[in-house]
C-alpha positions in Angstrom: 0.3 72.5 -144.7 -1.8 69.8 -146.4 -3.6 70.4 -149.7 -6.0 67.8 -151.0 -5.3 66.6 -154.5 -6.6 63.9 -156.8 -3.5 61.9 -155.7 -4.2 62.3 -152.0 -3.1 64.8 -149.4 -0.2 66.9 -150.6 2.1 68.4 -147.8 4.1 71.5 -148.0 6.8 72.7 -145.8 7.8 76.5 -146.6 9.3 79.5 -145.1 10.0 83.0 -146.4 12.8 81.6 -148.6 10.6 79.2 -150.5 9.3 75.6 -150.3 11.7 73.5 -148.4 10.1 70.1 -148.9 6.9 68.6 -150.3 5.2 65.4 -151.2 2.1 63.1 -150.9 1.3 61.9 -147.4 0.9 63.1 -143.9 4.1 62.1 -142.3 5.4 65.4 -141.0 8.8 63.8 -139.7 9.5 62.2 -143.1 8.8 65.7 -144.7 11.1 67.4 -142.3 13.9 64.8 -143.0 13.7 65.7 -146.7 15.0 69.2 -145.9 18.7 69.6 -145.9 20.1 69.9 -142.3 21.4 73.5 -143.0 17.8 74.6 -144.0 15.8 73.0 -141.5 13.6 75.3 -139.5 13.8 75.5 -135.7 10.0 75.4 -135.4 7.4 73.8 -137.6 4.0 75.1 -137.2 1.4 72.5 -138.5 -1.7 73.7 -140.3 -5.0 72.0 -140.6 -5.6 70.2 -143.7 -7.3 72.6 -146.2 -6.5 75.7 -144.0 -5.7 79.1 -145.5 -2.1 80.0 -145.0 -1.3 83.7 -144.3 -1.8 85.9 -147.4 1.3 86.8 -149.2 3.5 84.1 -147.9 5.5 81.5 -149.8 3.1 78.9 -148.3 -0.1 80.7 -149.7 1.7 81.0 -153.2 2.5 77.4 -152.9 -1.0 76.2 -151.8 -2.6 78.4 -154.6 -0.3 76.8 -157.1 -1.0 73.2 -156.1 -4.7 73.9 -156.2 -4.5 75.5 -159.6 -2.2 72.6 -160.9 -4.6 70.1 -159.5 -7.6 71.7 -161.0 -5.9 72.0 -164.4 -6.4 75.9 -164.4 -2.7 76.9 -164.2 -0.5 74.0 -164.9 2.7 76.1 -164.8 2.0 77.7 -161.5 3.9 75.1 -159.6 7.1 75.5 -161.4 7.1 79.4 -160.6 6.9 78.9 -156.8 10.3 79.6 -155.1 12.0 76.5 -153.6 14.8 76.5 -151.1 17.1 73.4 -151.4 20.7 72.5 -150.7 22.6 69.8 -152.4 25.5 69.1 -154.8 25.9 71.5 -157.8 24.9 68.6 -160.1 21.6 67.8 -158.2 20.8 71.7 -158.1 21.4 71.7 -161.7 19.2 68.7 -162.5 16.4 70.1 -160.4 16.7 73.3 -162.4 16.6 71.3 -165.6 13.4 69.5 -164.4 11.6 72.8 -163.9 12.2 73.6 -167.6 10.6 70.3 -168.8 7.1 71.5 -170.3 3.8 70.2 -169.1 3.0 67.1 -171.1 6.6 66.4 -172.0 9.1 64.1 -170.5 12.8 63.3 -170.8 15.0 60.4 -170.2 17.5 60.2 -167.2 20.3 60.5 -169.8 18.6 63.6 -171.3 18.3 65.1 -167.9 22.1 64.5 -167.3 22.9 66.2 -170.4 20.6 69.2 -169.6 22.3 69.3 -166.1 25.8 69.6 -167.7 26.9 66.0 -167.1 26.3 63.9 -170.3 26.5 60.2 -169.6 25.6 60.7 -165.8 22.1 59.0 -166.2 22.5 57.2 -162.9 23.4 60.4 -161.1 20.3 62.0 -162.8 18.3 59.3 -161.3 19.7 59.9 -158.0 18.9 63.4 -158.2 15.3 62.7 -158.9 15.1 60.4 -155.9 16.7 63.1 -153.6 14.3 65.9 -154.9 12.9 67.3 -151.7 10.2 69.3 -153.5 8.3 67.1 -156.0 5.6 68.7 -158.0 7.5 72.2 -157.7 10.4 70.4 -159.1 8.7 67.9 -161.6 10.8 64.9 -161.2 7.8 62.8 -162.3 8.5 64.0 -165.9 11.8 61.9 -166.0 11.3 58.3 -167.4 13.7 55.5 -168.5 15.3 55.5 -171.8 12.8 53.0 -173.1 9.9 55.4 -172.1 8.7 53.2 -169.2 7.8 55.1 -166.0 10.7 54.0 -163.8 10.4 54.6 -160.0 8.8 57.4 -157.9 9.0 58.0 -154.2 5.2 58.4 -153.9 4.6 55.2 -156.1 4.2 54.7 -159.9 0.6 55.0 -159.6 0.9 58.7 -158.6 3.6 59.3 -161.3 1.2 57.6 -163.9 -1.7 59.9 -162.8 0.4 63.1 -163.0 1.8 62.2 -166.4 -1.6 61.2 -167.9 -3.3 64.3 -166.3 -0.5 66.5 -167.9 -0.7 64.9 -171.4 -4.5 65.5 -171.3 -4.0 69.1 -170.2 -1.3 69.6 -172.9 -3.5 68.2 -175.4 -6.2 70.9 -174.9 
C-alpha cells in the first residue's frame, strides 16, 4: 500500500500480525527484502496508491496513522501501530527504545545503545537504525550523531531533516 506524504510516496507492507516493512519509494521488491525471511508473506497483494485498505485491518490502521502523522493531527499514531519484526535481541530492544523517543526529541546513538541495554554500543545502535524495516512506525530518524548532526538515513538526509523539522514544529505547538 502506498500513502502520499510530504516526503513522497510512503509504502507499507502489513499482515494481520503488524507492519512488516515500510519506507519511502515505490520499489516493492526492496520493501519485501527488508522483511526478515521468517516473516515474509507467500503472497503480496499490491494496492493502488491512495486506495482504501479493508476496514479493521492492520494495514488500514497503519494507513490512517501515516495520514494523521503527515497532517500533524495525531503525531503519536504511528508508534501505536503494531509492527512485526525479527532480528537480534539488541536490534529489537533498540527498536523498542526508538518508539519511546517523544515527538520533537532526539537521542544520540550512544543514548540509544544505553536505552537498549548495551551502554557503549553506539555503533551497534547505528546498525539497528540502518536495519530498521519499519521506519516512521519505529522512528529511527530521531537518532542523531553525538554532536547533534543528522547522520545518515536510508531514505536520504533531506527526508530525515524534513521529519525532524516537522516534529519540532509540532512539538512547539
